[in-house]
N, C-alpha and C positions, 0 to 999 in steps of 0.2 A: 539514446537518451540525450535530447539536445540540452536541458538543464543539467549544470554542474552540482546542482542542490539536490539532485536525485541519486541516489548510489543504488547499488546493486547489494543485494545480500544472498546468503546461501545456507544451505543445513548446516555448516561448519560455523558461519559467521553470526547466525540468526540469533544467538543469546546474547552475545556482545552488543550486535548492532540494535536489537530491538527490545529484548526483554530486559536488559541491563540499562538502556536509555535513560538519562534524566529528564527528557521530553516526552510527550507522546508522539508515537510512530504511526504513520499510516502505512501498511504493507499492502502493495499492489500484488496480488498472486496472478500472473498472466503468462504468455507462451507467444513465441513468435509468431506461429500461424493464425491467432486468435484475433479476427477483425474487431471485434467490440474492445478487445485490450488496447490495439493500435489506436482505436478512435479515442479512447480515454486519456491515453498518453499525453496530447498537449494541455487538457485541462490541468492534469497532475503537475505538469512543468510550471502553468502559471502560478498554480497553487503553492508550490516550493518556493517561489520568488514571495508571493504574497504573505504567506505565513512562516517566512523564515524566523526562526527563534522561537516560534510557539509550537512548530509540530514539524516532526521531520518525516520525508517520504523515502521509501525504499521500495526497490521492485524485488520480487522473487519468482523466478523462472521455474514454473512448476515442472517442465519436462525435465529439467537438470538437478531438481530439488525436492525430490518426491516426498522425502520422509517429512519435511515440515507442512507440506499441503498435506498429507494424511493425518499428521498430528493434529491439525486443526480442522480438520473435516471438510476440507475445501473439495467441492466435487463439481462447480462451474467456474469458469472464468469469464470476466474477470471477476474476482472477488477482493474486496476491500476490507481489511481488518483493522481498527484503529485499536492500539495497545498503550494503555497508560498504566504506568507503575509495574510494567511486566504483565499485565491483564487484558484481556480483550474488553475493550470499553463500548466497542461498536462493530457493526458487520453490514456490509452492504454487497449484494451480488447482483452483477450485472451492470451495464453501462446505463445510467440515469438519463444520459442524453444532454443534459445541461451542467454546465459548469456550476452554476448556483445551487442545485441541487447535492452536488459534491461537497461545495463548501458548507452547507447547511448541515449534512452529515457530519462533518468533523467539528466544527460549531457547537453541534447539540451535545458532543461528548467531551469537549474540553473540561 
C-alpha cells in the first residue's frame, strides 16, 4: 500500500477498525493474487487522500481473514463494503474501471 492513509484490518481487529469507527469506513476485500484488486488500489490511494476525514479506507486480505469475508457474504473480489455506524451502507463488487465511479459510490452513501 503506497498511501499511509490506508490501513489493513484483520478478523481480529475488524470490529475496532470498522464497526466502531466514528467515521464511515470503506473496506476493500482483496487478495494479493487478484488482478482487478491490484488495479483498483491506486484509485483507493488517491481517494484516501482526497476524502481524508470524511471516510476511512481499510483493506482486508480475504486469504488471511476468511471469517470476516464469510460473515459479510463476500464471494467475489474485489468487493467494497461501505460501513456507516457499524452497518453496511453500500456494496460494490468488481472493479468499476474509473475512479469517478468509486467516488460516486462512496459519495452516494455518505
